[in-house]
GUGUPA-299981 format. One record per residue: residue in three letters; x, y, z of N, C-alpha, C in turn; residue number from 1. Coordinates in steps of 0.05 Angstrom, whole numbers, plus 32768, in hexadecimal, padded with zeros to 4 digits. Last residue first. Example, Ala and Ser with C-alpha at 12.3 -4.5 7.8 and 13.67 -1.06 7.14 Angstrom:
# GUGUPA-299981
  zaba   n.X   n.Y   n.Z  ca.X  ca.Y  ca.Z   c.X   c.Y   c.Z  vexba
   SER  8101  7FD3  808E  8111  7FEB  808F  8102  8001  809D      2
   ALA  8108  7F8E  809C  80F6  7FA6  809C  8108  7FBE  809C      1
END
This chain:
# GUGUPA-299981
  zaba   n.X   n.Y   n.Z  ca.X  ca.Y  ca.Z   c.X   c.Y   c.Z  vexba
   LYS  7DFE  7E31  7D39  7E0B  7E1E  7D42  7E2D  7E1B  7D59    185
   GLY  7DF6  7E53  7D12  7DF2  7E61  7D2B  7DF8  7E40  7D41    184
   LEU  7DFB  7E47  7CE1  7DE7  7E52  7CEC  7DE7  7E45  7D0F    183
   MET  7E34  7E64  7CE1  7E12  7E75  7CC9  7DFA  7E71  7CD7    182
   ASP  7E48  7E37  7CF8  7E51  7E49  7CFF  7E2F  7E65  7CF2    181
   ALA  7E41  7E0F  7CD2  7E3C  7E10  7CEA  7E39  7E28  7CFA    180
   LYS  7E66  7E2C  7CAB  7E47  7E21  7CA3  7E3D  7E1D  7CCC    179
   LEU  7E8B  7E2D  7CBA  7E87  7E40  7CBB  7E6C  7E3A  7CBB    178
   ASP  7EA2  7DEF  7CBA  7EA0  7E00  7CD5  7E93  7E0D  7CDA    177
   ALA  7E9B  7DDA  7C85  7E88  7DD8  7CA4  7E8E  7DE7  7CB8    176
   ASP  7EA7  7E05  7C59  7EB8  7E0B  7C72  7EA1  7DFA  7C85    175
   ALA  7E88  7DFE  7C29  7EAC  7DFF  7C22  7EBC  7E04  7C3E    174
   PRO  7E5F  7DC7  7C2B  7E60  7DE1  7C29  7E85  7DE5  7C2B    173
   GLN  7E3E  7D95  7C1E  7E60  7D99  7C21  7E66  7DBA  7C16    172
   ASP  7E0D  7D9E  7C17  7E0E  7D85  7C2F  7E33  7D8F  7C2D    171
   GLY  7E0E  7DE3  7C2E  7E04  7DD1  7C24  7E15  7DB1  7C32    170
   LEU  7E27  7E1A  7C37  7E01  7E0A  7C48  7E05  7DEF  7C46    169
   TRP  7E3A  7E2D  7C14  7E3F  7E3D  7C39  7E37  7E22  7C46    168
   VAL  7E25  7E17  7BE1  7E41  7E25  7BF1  7E4E  7E1F  7C02    167
   GLY  7DF4  7E25  7BEE  7DF7  7E04  7BED  7E1D  7E09  7BF2    166
   LEU  7DDB  7E59  7BD3  7DDF  7E50  7BF1  7DE8  7E36  7BF4    165
   LEU  7DEE  7E48  7B9F  7DFB  7E55  7BAC  7DFD  7E4F  7BC2    164
   ALA  7DBE  7E23  7B8D  7DD7  7E1B  7B96  7DF3  7E28  7BA3    163
   LYS  7D90  7E47  7B99  7D98  7E29  7BAC  7DB7  7E20  7BAC    162
   SER  7D98  7E69  7B76  7DA7  7E75  7B8E  7DA1  7E64  7BAE    161
   PHE  7D97  7E4D  7B4C  7DAA  7E56  7B49  7DB5  7E58  7B73    160
   ASP  7D56  7E3B  7B4F  7D6F  7E2B  7B57  7D8D  7E2D  7B5D    159
   ASP  7D41  7E66  7B51  7D4A  7E61  7B67  7D58  7E47  7B71    158
   GLY  7D5D  7EA3  7B29  7D5B  7E89  7B2B  7D50  7E7E  7B43    157
   GLU  7D93  7ED9  7B12  7D6E  7ECB  7B17  7D72  7EAC  7B15    156
   ILE  7DB9  7F04  7B2E  7DB0  7EEC  7B20  7D99  7EDA  7B22    155
   THR  7DD2  7F47  7B29  7DB2  7F33  7B27  7DC1  7F15  7B17    154
   ALA  7E07  7F69  7B43  7DFB  7F5B  7B28  7DE2  7F50  7B33    153
   LEU  7E10  7F91  7B55  7E26  7F89  7B48  7E1A  7F73  7B26    152
   LYS  7E0B  7FCC  7B8B  7E02  7FAF  7B6F  7E0E  7FA5  7B55    151
   LYS  7E39  7FDC  7BB6  7E35  7FDF  7B9F  7E1D  7FC2  7B8F    150
   GLY  7E4E  7FC7  7BEB  7E36  7FD9  7BE4  7E2E  7FDE  7BD4    149
   ASN  7E71  7FAE  7BE1  7E83  7FC6  7BE8  7E61  7FD3  7BE9    148
   LYS  7E54  7F8D  7BAE  7E64  7F93  7BC4  7E73  7FA3  7BB9    147
   TYR  7E17  7F61  7BA5  7E22  7F75  7BAF  7E44  7F78  7BC4    146
   VAL  7DF0  7F3C  7B89  7DFC  7F3E  7B8C  7E11  7F57  7B93    145
   ASN  7DB5  7F1C  7B89  7DBB  7F2D  7B8A  7DD9  7F33  7B99    144
   VAL  7D90  7EF0  7B72  7D9D  7EE5  7B83  7DB0  7F09  7B7A    143
   GLY  7D42  7EDF  7B65  7D68  7ED0  7B65  7D7B  7EE2  7B87    142
   GLN  7D04  7ED5  7B6C  7D18  7EE4  7B60  7D35  7EE3  7B5E    141
   GLY  7CF3  7EA9  7B92  7CEF  7EB0  7B7B  7CFA  7ECB  7B61    140
   PRO  7D20  7EC3  7BC6  7D04  7EAF  7BBB  7CFD  7EB2  7BA4    139
   THR  7D55  7EF5  7BCE  7D2E  7EEF  7BD3  7D22  7EDB  7BB7    138
   ILE  7D91  7EF0  7BDC  7D80  7EE1  7BDB  7D5E  7EE1  7BD6    137
   PHE  7DC3  7F1E  7BDE  7DAF  7F21  7BE0  7D99  7F0A  7BD7    136
   MET  7E08  7F15  7BEB  7DF4  7F0C  7BDA  7DD8  7F02  7BE5    135
   VAL  7E42  7F47  7BF8  7E18  7F3D  7C02  7E17  7F33  7BF4    134
   PHE  7E82  7F4B  7C09  7E73  7F48  7BF8  7E57  7F41  7C04    133
   ASN  7EB1  7F7D  7C0F  7E97  7F75  7C1D  7E8C  7F6F  7C0B    132
   ASP  7EFC  7F82  7C1D  7EDD  7F88  7C07  7ECC  7F70  7C19    131
   GLY  7F20  7F77  7C3E  7F0E  7F8C  7C3F  7EFD  7F8E  7C35    130
   LYS  7F56  7F67  7C0B  7F54  7F70  7C2C  7F39  7F7A  7C3B    129
   VAL  7F37  7F72  7BD1  7F49  7F72  7BDD  7F3D  7F71  7BFE    128
   ILE  7F2C  7F60  7B88  7F26  7F57  7BA1  7F46  7F5D  7BB3    127
   GLU  7F24  7F76  7B48  7F3C  7F70  7B5C  7F28  7F72  7B7D    126
   ASP  7EF2  7F4F  7B22  7F07  7F72  7B30  7F11  7F65  7B43    125
   LYS  7EE7  7F2B  7B1E  7EF2  7F27  7B18  7F01  7F3E  7B1C    124
   PHE  7EB5  7F20  7B3E  7ECB  7F24  7B4B  7EDB  7F18  7B45    123
   VAL  7E83  7F24  7B23  7E8C  7F33  7B38  7E9B  7F31  7B44    122
   ASP  7E83  7EF3  7AFD  7E95  7F04  7AF2  7E91  7F1A  7B05    121
   ILE  7E6E  7ED3  7B15  7E85  7EC8  7B27  7E90  7EEF  7B13    120
   PHE  7E39  7ED7  7B03  7E3B  7ED4  7B24  7E66  7ED2  7B19    119
   ALA  7E40  7EC6  7AD7  7E3C  7EE3  7AD6  7E41  7EE7  7AF3    118
   SER  7E4E  7E8B  7AD3  7E5A  7E96  7AC8  7E56  7EBC  7ADB    117
   LEU  7E1B  7E72  7AF1  7E33  7E79  7B02  7E4F  7E8F  7AF6    116
   ARG  7DEF  7E88  7ABD  7DEC  7E96  7ADE  7E07  7E91  7AE5    115
   ASP  7E07  7E5B  7AA3  7E0F  7E7B  7A99  7E0F  7E88  7AAD    114
   GLN  7E06  7E2E  7AC4  7E2D  7E34  7ABA  7E21  7E57  7ABC    113
   LEU  7DE2  7E0A  7AD1  7DE7  7E25  7AEB  7DF1  7E34  7ADA    112
   PRO  7DD8  7DE1  7AB8  7DC1  7DED  7ABA  7DCB  7E0A  7AC7    111
   ALA  7E1B  7DCC  7AD2  7E08  7DCF  7AB6  7DF2  7DE0  7AAD    110
   ILE  7E17  7DB7  7AFB  7E1E  7DCF  7AFE  7E0A  7DDE  7ADE    109
   GLN  7E17  7D88  7B2E  7DFE  7D86  7B0C  7E13  7DAA  7B13    108
   GLY  7E37  7D74  7B4E  7E4B  7D76  7B31  7E40  7D7A  7B17    107
   GLY  7E24  7D87  7B7C  7E23  7D66  7B7A  7E2D  7D65  7B4C    106
   THR  7E0A  7DBF  7B81  7E03  7DAF  7B6D  7E06  7D9A  7B6A    105
   SER  7E42  7DC0  7BA6  7E20  7DC8  7BB1  7E11  7DB5  7B9F    104
   LYS  7E6A  7DB5  7B88  7E69  7D9D  7BA6  7E48  7D9F  7B96    103
   GLU  7E6F  7DE2  7B61  7E77  7DBC  7B4D  7E68  7DB3  7B71    102
   PHE  7E74  7E11  7B89  7E55  7DFB  7B73  7E62  7DDC  7B67    101
   GLY  7EAA  7E0D  7B94  7E84  7E0D  7BA3  7E77  7E07  7B95    100
   GLU  7EC2  7E0E  7B6B  7EC4  7DF8  7B7E  7EAA  7DED  7B84     99
   ASN  7EB3  7E41  7B5D  7EB7  7E27  7B43  7EA9  7E13  7B5A     98
   VAL  7EC4  7E62  7B85  7EAC  7E5A  7B85  7E95  7E49  7B70     97
   ALA  7EF4  7E58  7B81  7EF2  7E47  7BA0  7ECD  7E48  7B9E     96
   GLU  7F11  7E6C  7B51  7F08  7E4E  7B59  7F11  7E49  7B6F     95
   THR  7EF5  7E9C  7B6B  7EED  7E8B  7B4B  7EF6  7E7E  7B54     94
   LEU  7F28  7EAC  7B8C  7F03  7EAC  7B93  7EF7  7EA4  7B7F     93
   LYS  7F4E  7EAA  7B6F  7F4A  7E94  7B86  7F34  7E96  7B8C     92
   GLU  7F4B  7ECB  7B53  7F4C  7EBC  7B41  7F4E  7E9B  7B5A     91
   SER  7F4D  7F06  7B77  7F2D  7EF7  7B62  7F2F  7ED5  7B4F     90
   THR  7F55  7EE8  7BAA  7F64  7EFB  7B96  7F46  7EEC  7B80     89
   ILE  7F67  7EE9  7BF6  7F57  7EEA  7BE0  7F5D  7EEF  7BCA     88
   LEU  7F94  7EF6  7C1A  7FA7  7EE3  7C04  7F84  7ED7  7BE9     87
   LYS  7F9B  7F16  7C33  7F9F  7F23  7C13  7F9A  7F12  7BFD     86
   SER  7F49  7F19  7C53  7F6B  7F07  7C52  7F73  7F10  7C32     85
   THR  7F23  7F26  7C61  7F33  7F2B  7C78  7F44  7F19  7C75     84
   ILE  7EEB  7F31  7C41  7EF8  7F28  7C40  7F0E  7F30  7C51     83
   PHE  7EAE  7F23  7C55  7EB1  7F36  7C61  7ED1  7F22  7C5A     82
   LEU  7E6A  7F0C  7C3A  7E85  7F08  7C3E  7E92  7F19  7C49     81
   GLN  7E27  7EF8  7C3F  7E3C  7F14  7C51  7E58  7F01  7C45     80
   ILE  7DEC  7EED  7C2A  7E03  7EDC  7C39  7E13  7EEF  7C30     79
   ALA  7DA5  7EF3  7C48  7DBF  7EF5  7C3D  7DD1  7EE8  7C41     78
   VAL  7D61  7EDB  7C26  7D76  7EDE  7C33  7D96  7EE5  7C32     77
   PRO  7D20  7EE0  7C33  7D37  7EEA  7C1C  7D4C  7EDF  7C3A     76
   THR  7CFA  7EA1  7C36  7CFC  7ECB  7C2F  7D16  7ECA  7C2B     75
   LYS  7CEA  7E70  7C27  7CDD  7E7B  7C0C  7CDB  7E9E  7C1B     74
   SER  7D26  7E48  7C2A  7D12  7E5B  7C3C  7D01  7E6C  7C15     73
   ASN  7D46  7E14  7C24  7D2E  7E1A  7C15  7D1B  7E29  7C1F     72
   LEU  7D7A  7E2D  7C38  7D7D  7E18  7C17  7D62  7E17  7C0F     71
   VAL  7D61  7E35  7C6C  7D6A  7E41  7C62  7D6C  7E39  7C42     70
   SER  7D4D  7DF3  7C77  7D3F  7E10  7C70  7D4A  7E2C  7C74     69
   SER  7D83  7DE1  7C83  7D67  7DDA  7C64  7D4F  7DF2  7C66     68
   ALA  7DA5  7DE8  7CA1  7DA8  7DFB  7C88  7D92  7DF6  7C76     67
   GLU  7D7B  7E01  7CDC  7D82  7DE9  7CCF  7D8D  7DFD  7CAD     66
   SER  7D7F  7E2C  7CF6  7D9C  7E29  7D07  7D97  7DFD  7CF0     65
   ALA  7D65  7E6A  7CEE  7D69  7E60  7CF0  7D7F  7E47  7CF3     64
   LYS  7D3D  7EA7  7D0B  7D54  7E99  7D0B  7D51  7E78  7CFE     63
   GLU  7D2D  7EC5  7CC7  7D18  7EBE  7CE7  7D3A  7EAE  7CE3     62
   THR  7D35  7EE1  7C97  7D2A  7EEC  7CB1  7D22  7EDA  7CCB     61
   THR  7D86  7EE3  7CA1  7D68  7ED7  7CA0  7D58  7EE8  7C9B     60
   PHE  7DD2  7EDE  7C92  7DB3  7EEC  7C98  7D9A  7EE0  7C8A     59
   LEU  7E00  7EBF  7C98  7DEA  7EC2  7C97  7DDF  7ED2  7C9A     58
   SER  7E4E  7ED9  7C90  7E38  7ED1  7C9C  7E13  7ED2  7C8A     57
   GLY  7E93  7ED2  7C91  7E7D  7EC9  7C86  7E69  7EC4  7C90     56
   VAL  7ECB  7EE9  7C86  7EB3  7EF1  7C99  7EA5  7EE7  7C8D     55
   TYR  7F09  7EC6  7C64  7EF0  7EE1  7C6A  7EE6  7ED1  7C7F     54
   LEU  7F32  7EB6  7C81  7F3E  7EC5  7C6D  7F26  7ED2  7C5F     53
   ASP  7F6B  7EA0  7CA5  7F5C  7EA3  7CA0  7F50  7EBA  7C8A     52
   VAL  7F8F  7E66  7C9A  7F8C  7E73  7C9B  7F74  7E80  7C92     51
   PHE  7F95  7E2A  7C9E  7F95  7E36  7CB6  7F96  7E57  7CB0     50
   PHE  7F7E  7E1A  7C73  7F95  7E17  7C77  7FB3  7E23  7C89     49
   LYS  7F55  7E49  7C73  7F54  7E30  7C6E  7F7F  7E36  7C6E     48
   SER  7F08  7E6A  7C9A  7F2A  7E58  7C9B  7F38  7E45  7C86     47
   ARG  7EE3  7E97  7C9E  7EDF  7E72  7C89  7F15  7E76  7C8A     46
   VAL  7EB3  7E9C  7CD5  7EDC  7E9B  7CCA  7EDB  7E89  7CB0     45
   GLY  7E7C  7EA7  7CDB  7E8D  7EA0  7CE5  7E9F  7EA5  7CD5     44
   ALA  7E3A  7EB2  7CFA  7E43  7EBF  7CEA  7E68  7EA6  7CF4     43
   GLY  7DED  7EB8  7CF6  7E0B  7EAA  7D03  7E1C  7EB8  7CE4     42
   ASN  7DBE  7EE0  7CED  7DBA  7EB7  7CF4  7DD5  7EAD  7CFC     41
   LEU  7DB4  7F1F  7CE8  7DC8  7F0B  7CF1  7DB3  7EED  7D00     40
   LYS  7D76  7F2D  7CC8  7D85  7F25  7CE2  7DA9  7F11  7CDD     39
   LEU  7D69  7F5B  7CA0  7D6A  7F37  7C9C  7D7D  7F3D  7CB2     38
   THR  7D37  7F83  7C77  7D4F  7F7E  7C92  7D43  7F62  7CA0     37
   GLN  7D2F  7FA5  7C42  7D31  7F8C  7C4B  7D40  7F8D  7C67     36
   ASN  7D33  7FC4  7C10  7D21  7FC3  7C27  7D1D  7FA8  7C30     35
   GLU  7D67  7FB4  7BFD  7D52  7FAC  7BF2  7D3B  7FAD  7C00     34
   LEU  7D87  7FAD  7C40  7D8B  7FAE  7C1F  7D6F  7FA9  7C10     33
   ASN  7D9D  7FA3  7C87  7D8E  7FB0  7C6A  7D92  7FC0  7C53     32
   LEU  7DAE  7F71  7CAD  7DB3  7F7C  7C85  7DA1  7F8B  7C90     31
   THR  7DC6  7F75  7CF8  7DB9  7F72  7CE4  7DBB  7F7C  7CC8     30
   GLU  7DF5  7F76  7D0B  7DD5  7F62  7D22  7DBE  7F5E  7D09     29
   PRO  7E27  7F6F  7CFD  7E19  7F6C  7CEE  7E04  7F60  7D02     28
   VAL  7E6A  7F5D  7CFC  7E57  7F53  7CF2  7E35  7F5D  7CFB     27
   THR  7EAF  7F7F  7CF1  7E96  7F81  7D12  7E74  7F7B  7CFB     26
   VAL  7EE8  7F55  7D01  7EC9  7F5E  7CEA  7EBB  7F67  7CFB     25
   GLY  7F08  7F41  7D13  7F14  7F61  7D0A  7EF9  7F6B  7CF4     24
   ASP  7EFE  7F10  7D18  7F16  7F10  7D06  7F18  7F37  7CF4     23
   LEU  7EBC  7F1D  7D30  7ECF  7F13  7D1E  7EEB  7F19  7D0F     22
   GLU  7E8C  7F40  7D5F  7EAD  7F3B  7D4A  7EB0  7F26  7D3F     21
   ILE  7E41  7F42  7D54  7E5D  7F32  7D59  7E81  7F36  7D48     20
   ALA  7E17  7F71  7D66  7E26  7F65  7D51  7E41  7F5D  7D57     19
   GLN  7DDE  7F5C  7D8B  7DFB  7F74  7D95  7E0E  7F5F  7D73     18
   LEU  7DB4  7F43  7D9B  7DAC  7F58  7D8E  7DD1  7F55  7D82     17
   ASN  7DBC  7F2A  7DCE  7DB7  7F1A  7DBA  7DBD  7F27  7DA9     16
   LEU  7DC8  7F5C  7DF0  7DE4  7F47  7DF6  7DDD  7F32  7DDC     15
   SER  7D9D  7F66  7DFA  7DA7  7F72  7DE9  7DB6  7F66  7DE4     14
   MET  7D7C  7F3D  7E17  7D71  7F33  7DFC  7D82  7F58  7DE8     13
   VAL  7DA0  7F40  7E49  7DA5  7F26  7E33  7D93  7F24  7E1E     12
   LEU  7D89  7F71  7E58  7DAA  7F6F  7E55  7DA8  7F52  7E49     11
   ALA  7D5B  7F5F  7E62  7D59  7F80  7E4B  7D75  7F76  7E47     10
   SER  7D59  7F43  7E8B  7D4D  7F3F  7E70  7D50  7F54  7E59      9
   VAL  7D70  7F6C  7EB7  7D75  7F4D  7E9B  7D71  7F46  7E8B      8
   PHE  7D51  7F8C  7EB3  7D65  7F8E  7EB4  7D71  7F7A  7E9C      7
   LEU  7D1D  7F6F  7EC1  7D27  7F75  7EBE  7D35  7F7D  7EA7      6
   LEU  7D2B  7F5B  7EFF  7D29  7F44  7EE6  7D28  7F4F  7EC7      5
   ILE  7D3F  7F88  7F1D  7D4E  7F77  7F13  7D4F  7F67  7EF3      4
   LYS  7CFD  7F88  7F24  7D18  7FA1  7F11  7D33  7F92  7F09      3
   LYS  7CF0  7F6B  7F43  7CDF  7F6E  7F20  7CF8  7F84  7F0D      2
   MET  7D09  7F75  7F74  7D14  7F64  7F66  7D0B  7F5D  7F47      1
END
């Protein structure tokens, strides 16, 4: 009986640590970046008008089911976007980011404008299906932005980091279902 319980426990633990597959994308159980290992908190598909656009995932040091704990985190967090649609272009992603920041900040975008412009520059090159963006946030330092594993920008400021997280986890997220999925709900 003891062996059966150990086997079942090991099986359940291994199932909890498995990578998940969404829209043809394998989302890993951990993200290793900048000498940090973050755990998958949750992931989902961003859809608009019944079209899947990207797989978004949230990585944290500790499991979080409330957006406020991620928005106010004192430990690193990361958001990963894996582009799954040819409909995502540089122009459309730029427009979506601007709209997301407008909602995230309640229209108070002026203090972030220069940094937002630098962030948007990351999306100026052609975006193709299969591109992978990671926004790695370190409290007290800012956001390092990666595309396909290459670091493209560093944007300083906790105010910017919080506004960026708010695009997906704020009161008016880009996609409420994706927000719930990222929070493991």
